[in-house]
C-alpha positions as CSV (number, residue, x, y, z in Angstrom):
1,X,283.4,265.1,51.6
2,X,282.4,267.1,48.6
3,X,285.7,268.0,47.1
4,X,285.4,267.5,43.3
5,X,284.0,268.9,40.1
6,X,283.3,266.5,37.2
7,X,283.4,267.1,33.5
8,X,280.1,265.4,32.5
9,X,279.1,264.7,29.0
10,X,276.0,262.6,29.6
11,X,277.7,259.6,28.0
12,X,278.2,256.1,29.4
13,X,281.7,256.8,30.9
14,X,281.2,260.1,32.7
15,X,277.7,259.1,33.9
16,X,279.2,256.0,35.5
17,X,281.8,258.2,37.2
18,X,279.1,260.6,38.4
19,X,277.3,257.7,40.2
20,X,280.4,256.0,41.4
21,X,281.8,259.2,43.0
22,X,278.6,261.0,43.8
23,X,279.5,261.3,47.5
24,X,282.4,263.5,46.7
25,X,281.1,265.5,43.6
26,X,279.9,269.0,44.5
27,X,279.6,270.3,41.0
28,X,279.2,268.9,37.4
29,X,280.1,270.9,34.3
30,X,279.0,270.2,30.8
31,X,280.0,272.0,27.6
32,X,278.0,272.8,24.5
33,X,280.6,273.1,21.8
34,X,278.4,272.5,18.8
35,X,278.9,268.8,18.2
36,X,276.2,266.8,16.4
37,X,275.2,265.0,19.6
38,X,275.6,267.8,22.2
39,X,271.9,268.3,22.7
40,X,271.2,264.6,23.1
41,X,274.1,264.2,25.6
42,X,273.3,267.2,27.7
43,X,269.7,266.3,28.3
44,X,270.9,263.1,30.0
45,X,273.7,265.0,31.9
46,X,271.0,267.3,33.3
47,X,268.7,264.4,34.1
48,X,271.3,262.6,36.2
49,X,272.5,265.7,38.1
50,X,268.9,266.5,39.0
51,X,268.3,262.9,40.2
52,X,271.4,263.0,42.4
53,X,271.0,266.5,43.6
54,X,274.3,267.7,42.1
55,X,274.7,271.3,40.9
56,X,275.1,271.3,37.1
57,X,276.5,274.0,34.9
58,X,276.3,274.0,31.1
59,X,278.9,276.3,29.5
60,X,278.7,277.3,25.8
61,X,281.9,277.0,23.8
62,X,280.6,278.3,20.5
63,X,284.0,279.2,19.2
64,X,284.9,275.5,18.8
65,X,282.2,274.9,16.3
66,X,283.2,278.1,14.4
67,X,287.0,277.7,14.3
68,X,287.9,274.0,14.7
69,X,287.6,271.3,12.1
70,X,286.2,267.9,13.0
71,X,283.5,265.5,11.6
72,X,282.0,265.7,15.1
73,X,281.1,269.3,14.3
74,X,280.1,268.9,10.6
75,X,276.8,267.1,10.7
76,X,275.7,263.4,10.9
77,X,276.7,262.5,7.4
78,X,280.3,263.4,8.1
79,X,280.7,260.8,10.9
80,X,282.5,257.7,9.7
81,X,281.3,254.2,10.5
82,X,283.5,251.5,12.0
83,X,285.6,250.7,15.0
84,X,287.8,253.1,17.0
85,X,290.8,251.1,15.8
86,X,290.1,252.3,12.2
87,X,292.1,255.2,10.9
88,X,289.0,257.0,9.6
89,X,287.8,257.6,13.1
90,X,290.6,260.3,13.5
91,X,288.3,262.7,11.7
92,X,286.2,262.8,15.0
93,X,289.0,264.4,16.9
94,X,288.2,267.9,18.1
95,X,291.6,269.6,18.6
96,X,292.6,269.8,22.3
97,X,289.0,269.5,23.4
98,X,289.8,268.0,26.8
99,X,292.6,270.5,27.3
100,X,290.1,273.4,26.9
101,X,287.4,271.7,29.1
102,X,289.9,270.8,31.8
103,X,291.2,274.3,31.9
104,X,287.8,275.7,32.5
105,X,286.9,273.0,35.0
106,X,290.2,273.8,36.9
107,X,289.2,277.5,37.1
108,X,285.8,276.5,38.5
109,X,287.4,274.1,41.0
110,X,289.7,276.9,42.3
111,X,286.8,279.4,42.3
112,X,284.6,277.0,44.3
113,X,287.3,275.7,46.7
114,X,287.3,272.2,45.2
115,X,290.4,270.1,45.2
116,X,289.8,267.7,42.3
117,X,288.8,267.9,38.6
118,X,287.3,264.6,37.5
119,X,287.4,263.3,33.9
120,X,286.2,259.9,32.6
121,X,288.8,259.3,29.8
122,X,289.6,255.6,29.4
123,X,292.0,253.2,27.7
124,X,289.8,252.7,24.7
125,X,290.3,256.4,23.8
126,X,294.1,256.3,23.7
127,X,294.4,255.1,20.0
128,X,292.6,258.0,18.5
129,X,292.5,260.9,21.0
130,X,295.8,262.3,22.3
131,X,294.1,264.4,24.9
132,X,292.8,261.2,26.6
133,X,296.2,259.5,27.0
134,X,298.0,259.1,30.4
135,X,300.8,261.4,29.5
136,X,298.4,264.2,28.6
137,X,296.5,263.7,31.9
138,X,299.8,263.8,33.8
139,X,300.9,267.0,32.1
140,X,297.6,268.7,32.6
141,X,297.5,267.6,36.2
142,X,300.9,269.2,36.8
143,X,299.8,272.4,35.1
144,X,296.6,272.7,37.1
145,X,298.5,271.9,40.3
146,X,301.0,274.7,39.7
147,X,298.5,277.1,38.2
148,X,295.9,277.2,41.0
149,X,296.2,278.7,44.4
150,X,294.6,275.7,46.0
151,X,296.8,273.3,44.0
152,X,293.8,271.5,42.4
153,X,294.6,268.2,40.8
154,X,293.0,266.0,38.1
155,X,291.4,262.8,39.2
156,X,291.1,260.4,36.3
157,X,290.6,256.9,37.7
158,X,289.4,255.3,34.4
159,X,292.5,256.2,32.4
160,X,293.9,252.7,32.3
161,X,290.7,250.6,32.2
162,X,288.4,249.8,29.3
163,X,284.9,250.8,28.5
164,X,283.8,247.3,29.4
165,X,285.4,247.7,32.8
166,X,283.5,250.9,33.3
167,X,280.2,249.2,32.2
168,X,280.8,246.5,34.8
169,X,281.1,249.2,37.5
170,X,277.9,250.7,36.2
171,X,276.2,247.3,36.4
172,X,277.0,247.1,40.1
173,X,275.6,250.6,40.5
174,X,272.4,249.6,38.6
175,X,272.8,252.4,36.1
176,X,270.2,252.4,33.3
177,X,272.4,253.0,30.3
178,X,269.5,253.7,28.1
179,X,269.6,257.1,29.9
180,X,273.0,257.9,28.4
181,X,274.0,259.0,24.9
182,X,277.0,257.8,22.8
183,X,276.2,258.2,19.1
184,X,278.3,260.8,17.3
185,X,275.6,261.3,14.7
186,X,273.1,262.7,17.2
187,X,269.9,261.5,15.6
188,X,266.7,260.5,17.3
189,X,268.2,257.1,18.2
190,X,271.7,255.6,18.2
191,X,272.9,254.8,14.7
192,X,274.6,251.6,15.9
193,X,277.4,251.9,13.4
194,X,279.7,254.8,14.3
195,X,282.7,254.2,16.5
196,X,281.1,255.2,19.7
197,X,278.0,253.0,19.0
198,X,280.2,250.0,18.1
199,X,282.3,250.5,21.3
200,X,279.2,251.0,23.4
201,X,277.5,247.8,22.1
202,X,280.6,245.7,22.7
203,X,281.1,247.1,26.2
204,X,277.6,246.4,27.3
205,X,277.6,242.9,25.8
206,X,280.9,242.0,27.4
207,X,279.8,243.4,30.7
208,X,276.7,241.2,30.6
209,X,274.3,244.1,30.5
210,X,271.0,243.8,28.7
211,X,271.4,246.6,26.2
212,X,268.0,248.5,26.0
213,X,269.5,251.3,23.8
214,X,267.4,251.9,20.7
215,X,269.5,251.6,17.6
216,X,268.6,252.2,14.0
217,X,269.8,248.8,12.8
């Protein structure tokens, strides 16, 4: 039954969710909010939705780039290198990004008679991003439930698993991860050194996946 809308970035996590739950996803929504890598991600989001025959919306959120501060919005040179456990990666936080996106997705769910809003946050995000943590998802779930006529809910099945666990699911689904984008710098190829690149490389290696991603290094 097609009962869900997914927040789809075009990255490894949400693309895996798109394929794993494709039988129940009626609509995918992506957001262009002015990040360095938005254009790279959204091209892949569009590709996979077309391949699976899932309706895909891209909604501009230009105000985020104008009014919010984040290295994710400030150009490739502003992106720190290192692991997500490093304090410097906090500069990549876009304030309340998931809250904004989930709110819009919830409105779309209600408007289209869909019961669930899917998001691919995972345990590796918890250290840096407060709007990926279980308590945030629970709070937003309650707000969406009480704030929609159809009592829509959040479905976030990856919340307590790792990126490696997600990659393992993708391996079973035979997903070609070279057709996803992670790098926060948004260049022609993945830089291989920023937090998302480091996490991506580790996850694919630990999942036993041949990483065909093109990296600078």
